[in-house]
C-alpha positions in Angstrom: 0.0 0.0 0.0 1.7 3.2 -1.2 0.8 6.6 0.2 1.4 10.0 -1.3 1.0 12.7 1.4 0.2 16.3 0.4 0.7 18.9 3.1 -0.8 22.2 2.3 -0.4 25.6 3.8 -3.4 25.8 6.1 -3.0 26.5 9.8 -0.3 24.1 11.1 -2.6 23.1 14.0 -4.7 21.1 11.6 -1.9 19.2 10.0 -2.3 15.6 11.2 0.4 13.5 12.8 1.7 11.7 9.7 3.4 8.8 11.5 0.7 6.3 10.6 1.5 6.8 6.9 5.3 6.5 7.3 6.4 3.7 5.1 9.6 3.2 3.1 7.9 4.2 -0.2 5.7 7.0 1.1 6.0 10.1 -1.0 5.7 13.6 0.7 4.8 16.7 -1.3 4.7 20.2 0.4 2.4 22.8 -1.0 3.8 26.3 -0.5 4.3 26.8 3.3 3.3 23.2 3.7 6.8 22.2 2.6 8.1 24.1 5.7 5.6 22.3 7.9 7.0 18.9 6.7 10.6 20.1 7.3 9.6 21.3 10.8 8.2 17.8 11.5 11.5 16.2 10.5 10.0 14.9 7.2 12.0 15.3 4.0 9.6 16.3 1.2 10.2 14.6 -2.2 8.8 17.7 -3.9 7.5 21.2 -3.1 4.9 22.9 -5.3 3.3 26.3 -5.4 3.7 30.0 -6.0 5.1 30.3 -2.5 3.3 33.5 -1.8 2.9 32.5 1.9 6.6 32.3 2.6 9.3 34.9 3.0 12.4 35.0 0.8 14.4 33.4 3.6 11.9 30.6 4.1 11.8 29.9 0.3 15.6 29.6 0.3 15.3 27.1 3.2 12.8 25.1 1.1 15.0 25.1 -2.1 18.1 24.1 -0.1 16.3 21.2 1.5 14.0 19.9 -1.2 15.5 18.4 -4.4 12.5 19.1 -6.7 10.8 22.5 -6.3 8.1 23.5 -8.8 7.6 27.3 -8.5 4.7 28.5 -10.6 3.3 31.9 -11.4 0.6 33.3 -9.1 -1.6 33.9 -12.0 -2.7 30.4 -13.1 -5.8 28.4 -13.6 -5.0 25.6 -11.1 -4.7 26.0 -7.4 -1.4 25.0 -5.7 -3.1 22.0 -4.2 -4.4 20.8 -7.6 -0.8 21.0 -9.0 0.4 19.0 -6.0 -2.3 16.3 -6.7 -1.2 16.1 -10.3 2.4 15.6 -9.1 1.3 13.0 -6.5 -0.5 10.9 -9.2 2.8 10.5 -11.1 4.1 8.3 -8.3 1.2 5.8 -8.9 0.1 5.7 -5.3 -2.7 3.6 -3.8 -3.8 6.5 -1.5 -3.4 10.2 -1.7 -3.8 11.9 1.7 -4.3 15.6 2.0 -3.7 17.5 5.2 -3.5 21.2 5.9 -6.4 21.9 3.6 -9.5 22.3 5.8 -8.7 25.3 8.1 -8.6 29.0 7.4 -10.5 30.0 4.3 -13.7 28.2 3.5 -13.3 28.8 -0.2 -10.1 26.8 -0.1 -11.9 23.9 1.6 -14.7 24.0 -1.1 -12.0 24.1 -3.8 -10.3 21.0 -2.4 -13.6 19.1 -2.0 -14.6 19.8 -5.6 -11.1 18.9 -6.8 -11.4 15.5 -5.1 -14.8 15.0 -6.7 -13.2 15.3 -10.1 -10.0 13.5 -9.6 -11.7 10.6 -7.8 -14.0 10.2 -10.8 -11.0 10.3 -13.2 -8.7 8.0 -11.1 -11.0 5.3 -9.7 -8.2 3.0 -8.6 -6.6 5.7 -6.3 -8.3 6.4 -2.9 -8.3 10.0 -1.8 -8.7 11.3 1.8 -8.6 14.6 3.6 -7.2 14.2 7.1 -6.8 16.7 9.9 -6.6 16.4 13.7 -10.4 15.9 14.1 -11.7 14.7 10.8 -11.2 12.0 8.2 -13.0 12.9 5.0 -13.3 10.5 2.0 -14.9 10.6 -1.4 -16.4 7.2 -2.3 -17.5 5.8 -5.6 -20.2 3.1 -6.0 -19.4 -0.3 -4.7 -18.5 -1.8 -1.3 -16.2 -0.1 1.2 -15.2 -1.4 4.5 -13.8 0.8 7.3 -12.4 -0.2 10.6 -13.7 1.2 13.9 -11.4 4.1 15.0 -11.8 5.4 18.5 -10.5 8.8 17.3 -13.6 9.4 15.2 -16.8 8.2 17.0 -19.1 10.0 14.6 -19.6 9.2 10.9 -21.7 11.2 8.5 -22.7 10.6 4.9 -23.6 13.2 2.2 -24.5 13.0 -1.4 -21.7 14.7 -3.4 -23.1 15.3 -6.8 -25.5 12.7 -8.2 -28.1 11.1 -6.0 -26.7 8.2 -4.0 -28.9 5.1 -4.4 -29.0 1.8 -2.7 -27.1 3.0 0.4 -26.6 0.2 2.8 -24.8 0.6 6.1 -23.9 -2.3 8.4 -22.0 -2.2 11.6 -23.2 1.2 12.5 -25.6 2.2 15.3 -28.2 3.2 12.7 -28.1 0.6 10.0 -29.8 1.2 6.6 -30.7 -1.0 3.7 -31.2 0.3 0.1 -31.7 3.9 1.1 -31.6 7.0 -1.1 -29.3 9.9 -0.2 -29.9 13.2 -1.9 -28.3 16.6 -1.7 -29.9 18.6 1.1 -30.5 15.5 3.3 -29.2 15.7 6.9 -30.6 12.3 8.0 -27.3 10.5 7.7 -25.4 12.9 10.0 -23.6 11.7 13.2 -24.0 8.0 12.9 -21.8 5.9 15.1 -19.6 2.8 14.5 -20.4 -0.2 16.8 -18.7 -3.1 15.0 -15.0 -3.5 14.6 -15.5 -3.4 10.8 -18.3 -1.5 9.2 -19.5 -1.8 5.6 -20.8 1.0 3.3 -22.2 0.1 -0.1 -24.3 1.9 -2.7 -25.1 1.5 -6.4 -25.0 5.0 -7.9 -23.7 8.5 -7.2 -20.8 9.8 -5.3 -20.8 9.8 -1.5 -18.8 11.9 0.9 -18.0 10.2 4.2 -16.9 12.4 7.1 -15.6 10.7 10.3 -15.3 13.2 13.1 -14.4 13.9 16.7 -15.8 16.5 19.0 -12.3 17.1 20.6 
């Protein structure tokens, strides 16, 4: 299982502890100031990407001296820095792409990342994408069967339709189980479910589902 970790430039407090993804072949990509965050955590980024408008000249020099591959792009561009980082991550042929440092601060940046994942998950069905911060685990899911292990860090699990209507939603191993339900945009019914089994199963036939696992702390 190969991970590509993208650390963006959101508030450092939301950057998750990356130890659980630390494997020999894990790839780390820093986005703008996110490259500094990785270095401060003692992690050597494989690449750094962005216009680097959130770092000083001295900080940028620190990044360029420590990171072998630095892609500095013009501030005036069609893609966000995070999208460019996802494009770079895909070149490593990972099984998972994990994004951290993308949910805090500006809400427009969060919306941008969610819509980015909607598109790239549709285009790259073999790769699994996840947004991970200190209190949330967010995943975009395609039709089929997905199993998730119970995680005491995230007692609450919510499901949302993310685009087309989700049909045939079946949840097992949760406090509130469902069979062949319909999940539409605007529905709040599937908010704050709880895992009770060691392994829970989510399945559906059509649509794209956003699963958010959360903690109150």
